[in-house]
C-alpha positions, -999 to +999 in steps of 0.1 A: +477-362+163+491-382+186+524-370+181+514-335+186+498-347+223+532-362+228+549-328+218+528-309+242+533-334+275+571-329+266+569-294+267+548-295+299+571-316+315+601-293+304+583-263+319+576-281+354+614-293+352+628-258+348+606-243+376+614-271+401+651-267+391+649-229+399+639-236+434+666-265+437+694-240+425+687-218+456+664-196+443+647-186+478+643-150+492+669-143+516+671-114+539+676-076+528+709-068+511+707-036+532+715-058+563+745-076+545+780-065+536+788-066+499+810-095+506+780-113+523+758-105+493+782-116+468+791-146+487+754-158+487+750-153+450+783-170+444+776-200+466+741-206+457+742-200+418+708-181+417+690-166+445+661-142+450+676-111+471+653-085+489+668-051+478+645-029+498+610-029+517+590-041+488+616-048+459+631-084+450+650-094+422+666-129+410+704-127+409+726-153+391+762-161+393+766-164+356+744-169+325+742-209+331+714-201+356+696-181+329+666-197+308+673-202+270+669-171+251+681-150+285+716-137+290+730-125+325+735-086+326+758-073+352+739-062+384+746-039+416+725-037+449+730-015+478+742-030+508+752-020+543+786-010+531+783-002+496+759+019+474+767-002+444+779-039+452+784-059+422+768-091+431+766-109+399+739-107+372+702-108+364+688-125+337+672-107+308+660-114+274+688-116+248+673-087+229+665-065+260+684-032+263+689-010+294 
């Protein structure tokens, strides 16, 4: 019984670590992509590794430079956003479950 409690504590510590790491990697909301050039939006994702971008008045998503910024069981899928100078700017990817299909 003691080992089960210890395992639960390890899982809890891991979950907290992942949540804190998400914030530490730059996953903070930026200004709207509609006010950025494609190069600016791509640059933010590239430099931060993972960032939450506002893509419309009430739409946000987390964009990543590569799959290393995704959780276990997730992969980075290519993502495009609308920017001030491009209707489809390739900013990087979004993390999705490995079994998820578009």
